[in-house]
N, C-alpha and C positions, 0 to 999 in steps of 0.2 A: 499438608497440603501441596505446598510449592513442589514439593518432591515428585507427588504425582504426576502433576502436569510436566514436568521434566521428563518422566517414564513414558509419559504418552509422545512427547515430543520425540523421544529417544526412536520410540517403536515405528513413528511416522517416517523419519529419517534414515532408519535401516532398511524400511520397503523400499524407500526414494532411490536408494544408493543401490540396493540389489536390482532393482529393473533397469537405474541409468548405466551401472559398468556392465550389465549383461547386453545391453541395446549398444551400448557403444565399443564392446569387444567386436560384436558382429559385423556393424557398419563401418569397422575400421579394416577387418579381415576382408571385407569386399571391396576397399578401395573407396570406398564411398562417402569418406568425411567431407563435411563442406569446406569450400576453401574461403576462408577468411583472414584477414590481418590480425596476427597473432598480436602483434604491440597495440595495435588501434582497440582491440577487443580490450586487452588487460587492461588498457589506460581507461577504458571508459567503464568498467567493470568498478576499478578503484574511486574514480570521480563520483559517479551514479550513486554508488552505495556509501559513499563518504556522506553525500548529501542526504541520501535515504535516512542514516541513521540521525540526522537533525530533524527529521520530519519532514523533509522536504518532496520525499518520493523519489522513485528511481525510473519507474516506466516510462513516462514522457520524456526526460532527459534521454535516455537510451535511444528512443526512436529518433531523437532529434540529432544526436550523433552519429547514428546509423547512416541517414541522409547525408549529415554535413561532412564527414570525414570518409564516405565511403568505406564503411568497415566491410563489405562485403556481404551481410546477411539479406535474404530476399524478404519483401513486405509480409509474404504470407507466412512466413517464419517466424515472424517477430512476435507474436502472442506466446507461441510457445519457448521462444529464447526468453521473454520477460518473464514466465512462470517457472521454467526449470531453472534457469540460471540465476536468479535471484533468491532461489529457495535457501540455499546455504547463509547468505548475508542475512536474511530475514530471522532464520533461524538463532544465527548468533548473535543478532540484536535483541532478539526476547530471552536468550538466555542472560545475557549481559545484564538487560535494564531489570529482571524480575530480581536479579542479585544485586545489583548495588541500589536501586530504589526502594524503598519500603512502600508497600501495597497492601493493605487488608486481605487476606487470603480468601474470604469468602466473597467480598467485591470482585477480586480479578478472576477466580475460577468462575463465578458466574456470569460475568460479561463475557468471558473469552467462549464459555459454551453458548452463549446466546448468538453469538458472533457466527460461529459454525452452523449452528442448527438455522440461523437466517439466512445464510448462502445455501444452505441445502435444501430446505423448504420454499425459499423466497424465489430460487431462480426461475421456476416456471411462471409466476406472477409479474415479477419484475421484467423478465425478459420482454413481457406483451405490451409494459407501459410504454410511453413516448419518450423516447431519450431526452429529445430537446425539452422537453418539458422538466423533467426530472432534473437536469444540468440548470436549468434557468431557477427552479425553484431552492436547488441546494446552493448556487452561488449567491442569490439573493440572501439568502437566510446566513451562510457565512459571511458575507460581506456585513450583514446588520452587527453579527457578533463580533467580527473584527472590530467595527467602529465601537460598539459597547465594551469590550476588553481594553482598547485604546485609553477610552474614556476612563475606566478602573484604573488602569495604569499612571494614570496623569493624575489620579486622586480627585477626578470632576465628578464621581459618582461610585457608588459601593458595587463592588463585584468579585467574583473569583472567590479563592479561600487555599485554606492549607491542610485540609483534610486528607489522609490519605486510604479512607473507606468510606461506605454508603451505610445506612440501614434504613428500614421502614420504608416510605413511598419512594425515597431518594433513590433506593438501591433498585426497587423495581422499575423506575422510570430510565434508571442505568441500563437495566437488563433489557427492558423493551427496545429502547435507543440503539444501543449494540446490535440487538437482533436485525432491525431495519437496516444498520449500516452496513452487515452482514450480508443483507440480500441485496443490498443497493450495489455492491461490489461485484455483482454477476451481470451489472448494467453497465461496468466502466466506470463507475464512481469510487474514487479511492476513500478510504478508510481513515486516512491519518487525520485530513484537518477537519473531517465532522467530529472525528471521536475527541479531539483537542478542545473544539467547540462544546460538546457534551459534558465533558470533565469540567470546562470551564462553568457552564452554568448548574451544575450540581454541586457546586461548591469545593472542588478540590482542587488539590495544589498543581499545577502545570507541570511538574515532574511526573505525576502519575500517570499522566496520557501516554508516556514513552512505554510501560511495560503493558500496559494494556492495549495499544494499537500496535505493537509489533508482536505480542504474544497472539492475538486475534489472526494476524496475517500467517505467523508460524503456525497455527492450527489448520488454516485452509491450506496453504499453498503448496504442500507436499503431495497432498490428494489431488490436486489440481492437476500439478505437475505430470505425476504417472500417467495420467490420462494424453496430455500431448506426447508423452514418451510412447504410449503403445500405438498410438496413431503415427507414429514418426513424423510429426509435424513439428518439429524443431530442430536448430543447426547444433548437432552435438559438440564440436570442437568449441563454437563461441559460448556456448551456454557453461561448459566446463571452464572456460577462462574467465567467464565473466563472474563464475560463482567464486572461484579459488582469490582472485584480486580484489572481487568486492569485498569477501570477508576481510581480508585486510584493512581496506578503507573503514570498513565498521568497528574494528577494534580500535583504532586511531580515533574516529570521530567520537565513539563512545566514552573516551575518557575526556573529550571537550566538554560534551554535554553532561557527564557526572560533576565536573569541575565549575560548571557556571554558577553565579549567584543564582538565587531564584528570579530576581528582579530583571537579569539581563533574560533567564530563561523565558518568561512571562513574554517579551518584547521578540523574542525568536519565535514562539507560539502566536503571536500576533500578526508576525509578518508570513508565516507560513500560513495562516489562514486568509490573510488579506491577497496573498499571491494566487492560492489555488481559487478564492472566489472569483477573481478577476479571470484566470485561464477558462474556468468554466463557462464565465459568460461568453466570452469571446468566441470559444468554440462553438456555444449552442447559438449564436446568432450566425457564425461562419455557415455551420451544417444548415441553418433555416433559408440562408442566402442561396445554398447550394441547391437545396428541394424547390425553391421558389423558382430558379432557373430552368431546373431541369423539367418543372411542370410546365413551365412557359413555352420550353421547348417543344415538350411532347405535343400542347395543344394546338402549336403553329403547324407542327407535323401532320397533325390529325386533319386540318383544315386542307 
């Protein structure tokens, strides 16, 4: 069953690179390749995808580095860069973690399929919801999860587990949960930390979160990336460099994750969940303040 998943990934990546190489050659021949700093983009690709492999995510750090280091990527091209550039590293993560970490095949396949279907069917619904409210709800939920996991890690309350698969009602909850998380990705809500929390509450090993969350993203990103390519809404050279050097960072970080004792891995997961929770809440309140100020200014102008 795992081999079937890898065949699907191989087909997706073959289609991805067919479109990418064709587009890259055309733009290069026309002399319109993006003027970015090769060194800066390469280093950023390595660093952000190294930490992405640890579950921290690469999108937000890449955006921050672009502004701080002046990589040369225009703001309007960032969504395309993040999706097209990080597809190869995420695919590497998925293949590595589904190989070195044991997950019950039915659990893995059904949860990956659920996230893919969720992103496809849920896009229209989620896009109509209030992003600030989603961030607040997810931020608070992750904060509570992080606190409960901390108490469990300190043996102050029972929690978590070491299961590598789900059955019965837990499997149903896992499928529905990952369907929702796949849909939320279309609203810009990252899947990593919520997936870690879901795995924790279902009593699975913290390690199991890695193949599930990486595999979910690997199933979604190639298709999403092709859309950006066909619209030309991405920086070609930057995406190529980000992907190549990001893949190197993935292989180094994956070895570290694989070698971590379960107890240390549990604390890593807790740190990622708490970090994501705080980031979401801060982002939500900043957006709320910005909207309030904009509304006040508009009212004053109307007067």
